[in-house]
C-alpha angles and dihedrals in degrees: 000000000000118000113257111261118251107258114224089238096050096083092048090049091050091053091050092050092045090054094044095048110080122220118270112283093011133108119224093231092052090050092051091048090051092052091048090050091053090056094044090243102109094123099039098095104020125229097329096211090163091056091053090049093050098040104036129091096034096157133044118191119234097029099092111131099182104102125218095227107058093171093080100037131045111264110251131180131174112245140173121264111265115223139184119208125217132182140177120211138174099186132061120334091227093060090046091052092050090052092048091049089052089050088052090054089048092051092050091048089053090055105265135123116231113223101176144340131213136188131202123198113217135135095251135000113268108264090220109040103004094233101042129264097273094046089047089058090050090048090051090054092050091049091051092046095051096039094237122176099200142026116213120200120211094227137039114285126212116236091252093050093050093049092047093048092048089053090054102043096035094221136089115289123201133164138228092270093056091052092052092048090051092053090048092051090053095048102040110110111162124071091247093049092050092048092050092050092048092050091052091048093052092048088053094045098047099078091039099060114128128206119231103210136283092292087083096045120122093194120116139168138136113346103358113203091347092300128101110256093192133234119315094034098087116107145089094284121178131275121227091250091051089051091052091049091051092050092048091050090050092049092047092052090052092048092050090050090048093050090046088054090062091058098081091056092053092044090051091052091048091046089052090053091046091050090055091043093239109159120218133230123192126204109216133168149112119320115274092014091126102261096143091046090053091050090051092049093050099041108012087237097159092223117167111274118192135158091239136101117264095005086151121057104147121069114247118201122197136168126248140163136234118234090262091055102258114144124230139163121243122200130202111212138189115283126245131230136190115275090018107190114255090226090062094050090052095043094047095044089110092056092046089056086085087067098045093046095050128101095219133025120210102206107203117202127186102242091195094056118114094233112027092159092066090047090055092047092049094049093048091050091055091045087054090053090054092049095249099117094106096052114106110264132208113197113211122188100210126196089042089156088071098057136073129239090257090055090052090055091053092048091046088057089050094052112009097189096046124124121231110219142161122207088197098056100023094241113156097007093114089049091052091051090048092051091048089053091053094050100041112096114262125216110253108186113098115217135177116214138183106202119189116239092246090061099070089143090071092051091049091049092052091052093046101045108022144034117273110205100178136005132182137158120244133177094264097043144289116333111212133180110195145156114239140166124263093246093066097049095094090057091053098042095103092054100047119116136177110277089224093060119092 
């Protein structure tokens, strides 16, 4: 029997498995730490427990299904899903290509292999088949030639467009929104994140349900199907698709109630930070711009860092200090993307509260991206939807180690007050902290206090949270002149003294 032909994706899969399989007697995490140590970057991203959890245990012995004797059984091999991308645009071809390349990155992150991508220029997508009847036939020929399993459209398809295009190309058709939802479902870890993703998926699925014929109908009445159904069966009944819709509505209601139940815990954490006068900073930006890497560089948080879209879905909050010693919290949030589905903005509104409730937003932009201006515009549009447009913003061009001096001049013209930084090398991190210190609200009320020596906790609190102007030791205790906020005055009332007294 002839040897099975080498599939184009086999060599790529072998490389992936070779990378994922650690050397004999070694542990993947130890190998990664050694590589980081060689580059001098061992402390850049912290411990990376999430990476170990996601990347470990790739192989399990005894589960191999590829048989030795392929002469008796059909040859089978696991392979990635092959997709063809298609988009319709009415603007510039360059913008359309950027969008299609981003869709290719999304598809690869979701676990597919992109075979080809095509664009059609027309004023509006065809209301029937998205690309027009003739182009749909051409697309079907390309799909058949390449052996693709799926066609992915670069914009959201209506249910009728998806069905009509599937009938033409004879393979599964999905759109950009479905790909993003699939990535979110793979990366969600927390209970709240999983509930938010499921809610967004159900909202997307609801108008796209399809009926499968009268054989699954639960309706009855009179002579059903030409046969007497008997007394007691007459009535409106319920079709299978109506039953599915009812179940989806019920599940969505439960999910909304569940997500709403997480709100008190978040509110309690924020109230605790407000009570202790700890200001908040949020890191926002386009997906894969390096937000988690920057958080790790600033705080050593050990948050998962991966060169993939939407690696972060759950907000991570850590503590940091300004150069003058004031404490603040800094939160890593979910990334944005162009044409972000409305369902996701609504479902992840609770996660985005970290942005709208912050005092400063660190807007991270990928400096090495081909079109950073569109990334900035997209992020600001989403920030406007969450009510965070009026919050002070620090624009940070991350990955500055990957660009040339000429590129820096172009980006400087795009955003004159931006900071160039690199989470990998540490460039610009001190400047970011200094800018945060300038923008965070400062306490304004001057007070004079005489704190007994046995109340060192009060002295420490003043140094951590407020601005200490003068401090000296006297016989009765520590004399401190400081600037504080109004909320903390009741706690300091017993220690206040006249500024004129010695």
